[in-house]
C-alpha positions in Angstrom: 52.5 39.6 44.8 51.9 37.1 42.0 51.8 37.7 38.3 48.3 38.7 37.2 46.5 37.5 34.1 44.4 39.6 31.7 42.3 38.3 28.8 39.3 39.6 26.8 35.6 39.0 26.7 35.8 36.4 23.9 37.3 33.9 26.4 33.7 32.8 27.3 34.8 31.8 30.9 31.9 31.6 33.3 31.9 34.6 35.8 32.6 32.3 38.8 35.7 30.9 37.1 36.9 34.4 36.3 36.4 35.4 40.0 38.0 32.3 41.4 41.2 32.7 39.4 41.3 36.5 39.7 41.5 36.9 35.9 40.9 40.4 34.6 38.8 40.7 31.5 38.8 43.6 29.0 35.5 43.7 27.1 35.2 44.2 23.4 32.4 46.1 21.8 29.2 44.9 20.1 27.6 47.7 17.9 24.0 47.9 16.9 23.6 50.9 14.6 25.1 53.9 16.3 25.0 52.4 19.8 27.9 50.4 21.3 27.7 48.0 24.2 30.5 46.5 26.3 30.5 42.8 25.5 29.4 40.9 28.6 28.9 44.1 30.6 26.1 46.1 29.0 24.4 43.5 26.9 23.4 40.1 28.2 23.7 37.0 26.0 20.0 36.4 26.1 19.2 39.9 25.0 21.8 39.8 22.2 20.7 36.5 20.7 17.0 37.5 20.8 17.9 40.7 18.9 20.4 39.2 16.4 18.2 37.5 13.8 16.2 40.5 12.9 18.9 43.2 13.3 19.0 45.4 10.3 21.7 46.5 9.7 23.5 43.5 11.4 25.6 44.2 14.4 29.3 44.9 14.1 32.1 44.3 16.5 35.2 46.2 17.5 38.3 45.9 19.7 38.7 48.1 22.8 41.0 51.1 22.6 44.5 51.1 24.0 43.3 53.2 27.0 41.2 50.2 28.2 44.2 48.0 28.4 46.5 50.6 29.8 43.9 51.3 32.6 43.6 47.6 33.3 47.3 47.0 33.5 47.9 50.0 35.7 45.1 48.9 38.0 46.7 45.5 38.5 50.1 47.2 39.1 48.5 49.4 41.8 47.1 46.2 43.4 50.6 44.8 43.6 51.1 42.7 40.5 54.7 41.7 40.0 54.1 41.0 36.3 51.3 40.7 33.8 50.5 38.2 31.1 47.8 39.4 28.7 46.3 36.5 26.7 44.0 37.2 23.8 41.8 35.9 21.0 43.8 34.9 17.9 45.1 37.9 15.9 43.8 36.2 12.7 40.3 36.9 14.0 40.5 40.1 15.9 42.7 43.2 16.3 42.5 42.9 20.1 46.0 41.4 20.4 47.5 44.2 18.4 45.8 46.8 20.5 46.9 45.2 23.7 50.4 45.0 22.3 50.4 48.7 21.6 49.1 49.4 25.1 51.8 47.4 26.7 54.4 49.8 25.4 53.0 52.5 27.6 53.4 50.4 30.8 56.9 49.9 32.0 56.4 49.6 35.8 56.5 45.7 35.8 57.3 43.0 33.2 54.4 42.7 30.9 53.8 40.3 28.0 51.0 40.1 25.5 50.3 36.6 24.1 48.5 35.8 20.9 46.5 32.7 22.0 45.9 31.8 18.3 42.5 30.6 19.5 38.9 31.5 20.1 36.2 31.3 22.8 36.9 28.8 25.7 40.2 27.8 24.0 41.5 31.2 25.0 39.8 30.9 28.3 41.6 27.6 29.1 44.9 29.3 28.4 44.0 32.1 30.8 42.9 29.7 33.6 46.1 27.7 33.1 48.2 30.8 33.4 46.2 32.0 36.5 46.8 28.7 38.3 50.5 28.9 37.7 50.6 32.5 38.9 48.8 31.5 42.1 51.4 28.8 42.7 54.1 31.5 42.5 55.5 30.8 39.0 57.5 33.5 37.4 56.3 35.4 34.3 58.8 33.6 32.1 57.7 30.2 33.5 54.0 31.0 32.9 54.5 32.3 29.4 56.5 29.2 28.4 53.9 26.9 29.8 51.0 28.8 28.2 52.8 28.6 24.8 53.2 24.9 25.2 49.5 24.4 26.1 48.4 26.6 23.1 50.2 24.1 20.8 48.0 21.3 22.2 44.7 23.3 22.0 42.2 22.9 19.2 38.8 24.4 18.6 36.2 22.8 16.4 32.8 24.5 15.7 29.6 23.5 13.8 27.5 26.5 12.6 23.9 26.3 11.7 24.4 28.6 8.7 26.9 30.8 6.9 24.4 33.7 7.0 25.9 35.6 9.9 29.5 35.2 8.5 28.1 36.6 5.2 26.4 39.5 7.0 29.6 40.3 8.9 31.7 40.2 5.7 33.6 37.1 6.7 32.5 34.9 3.8 31.9 35.7 0.1 28.5 35.8 -1.5 29.5 33.1 -3.9 30.5 30.7 -1.1 27.4 31.5 0.8 25.2 30.9 -2.3 26.8 27.5 -2.9 26.6 26.4 0.7 22.9 27.5 0.8 22.1 25.6 -2.4 23.8 22.4 -1.0 22.1 23.0 2.4 25.4 22.2 4.2 26.3 22.9 7.8 29.6 24.9 8.0 32.4 23.7 10.1 35.4 25.7 11.4 38.6 24.3 12.8 41.1 26.5 14.6 44.6 25.7 15.8 47.8 27.8 16.2 46.1 30.8 14.7 45.0 29.0 11.5 41.3 28.7 10.6 40.3 25.8 8.3 36.7 25.5 6.9 34.8 22.3 6.5 31.2 21.2 6.0 28.6 18.5 6.9 25.2 17.8 5.4 23.2 17.7 8.6 23.3 18.8 12.2 23.9 15.2 13.3 26.6 14.9 10.7 28.2 18.1 11.9 28.2 16.8 15.5 29.7 13.5 14.4 32.4 15.3 12.5 33.4 17.3 15.6 33.7 14.1 17.5 35.8 12.5 14.8 38.1 15.4 14.7 38.6 15.1 18.4 39.3 11.4 18.1 41.9 12.1 15.4 43.9 14.2 17.8 44.7 11.1 19.8 44.7 11.0 23.7 42.9 14.0 25.1 43.5 15.7 28.5 40.1 17.3 28.6 37.5 19.1 26.5 35.2 22.1 26.8 31.8 22.8 25.2 30.4 26.1 24.0 27.1 27.1 22.3 25.5 30.1 20.8 21.9 30.0 22.0 21.7 26.3 21.1 20.9 24.3 24.3 19.5 21.4 22.3 22.6 21.0 20.1 24.8 21.5 23.2 23.1 18.6 24.8 23.5 16.5 21.7 27.2 17.3 21.6 27.5 16.5 25.4 25.9 13.1 24.9 28.2 12.3 22.0 31.3 13.4 24.0 30.3 11.2 26.9 29.6 8.2 24.6 32.5 8.5 22.1 35.2 10.0 24.3 34.7 8.0 27.5 37.0 9.1 30.4 37.7 12.5 28.9 36.5 15.1 31.4 34.3 18.0 30.3 36.1 20.8 32.1 33.7 23.6 31.3 30.7 24.7 29.4 30.4 28.2 28.1 28.0 30.5 26.3 29.4 32.1 23.1 29.9 35.9 23.7 28.0 38.4 21.6 31.2 39.5 19.9 31.7 36.0 18.5 28.0 35.3 18.2 27.6 38.2 15.8 29.7 36.3 13.3 28.8 32.6 13.9 25.1 33.2 14.6 22.7 31.4 16.9 22.7 27.6 16.7 26.5 27.2 16.7 28.2 24.7 19.0 31.9 24.2 19.6 34.2 21.5 21.0 37.5 22.7 22.6 40.0 19.9 22.9 43.2 19.8 24.9 45.6 17.1 23.7 47.4 15.1 26.3 51.1 15.8 26.3 53.1 13.6 24.0 54.5 13.1 20.5 51.0 13.4 18.9 50.2 16.7 20.5 50.1 18.7 17.3 47.8 19.6 14.4 45.2 17.2 13.0 46.8 15.1 10.3 
């Protein structure tokens, strides 16, 4: 039996893609008050984003326990997995990787590796799909892990937020920075590569979209891109049109909805551009 691939609910892969590639997804938790919901299982994206703006107190998020990972790993072993590669949201953003790593120590039946994707949303999802395709072709765990690591080095995520309000509410940004950004009426930008998050800003929504495109162009030749949005279909369409106009010939591999666990921090209105650099000497961080 082939190697099986595990990821978490922040991957933002569409359900049909998860089913097609037999990827197993461990959900994180979104917490409203004293009630917890399994991300993507017990709370739909529509319901979450309708509730988010007026939620008081704001929702919190949490990683699953080790038992959830151990159960998933053992289930795959029972199904005949010859090995497992578990790929997760960047450890700089979530404790999920650390929990999975601890859980892996309790499973010794088959080779099992836990990989810190150093990424977020569809950028993590693309790594999982790549791994699943290699697994389906009969690649070994070592071969898959090496290839995923190489792809992660060529993967960049750029996001434009509508506001810093939800990062402030979740404790991810200081009140001083929030106050300055609000006074200047800027649109926050976030860039993530190899586990590092770099902030930026633009003055308008159009300016933010233009900046995402420019950052993609700065990477050099691209293999493909993905688009994501947090209850922002109009901005998603704006971004799509700019990609098709300014990045001609670069395929849009996938479009995803930002999961509630990520949406709780970035808020509604955010859009993201996931870029996979073409292999070559320029396939590294933005200069």
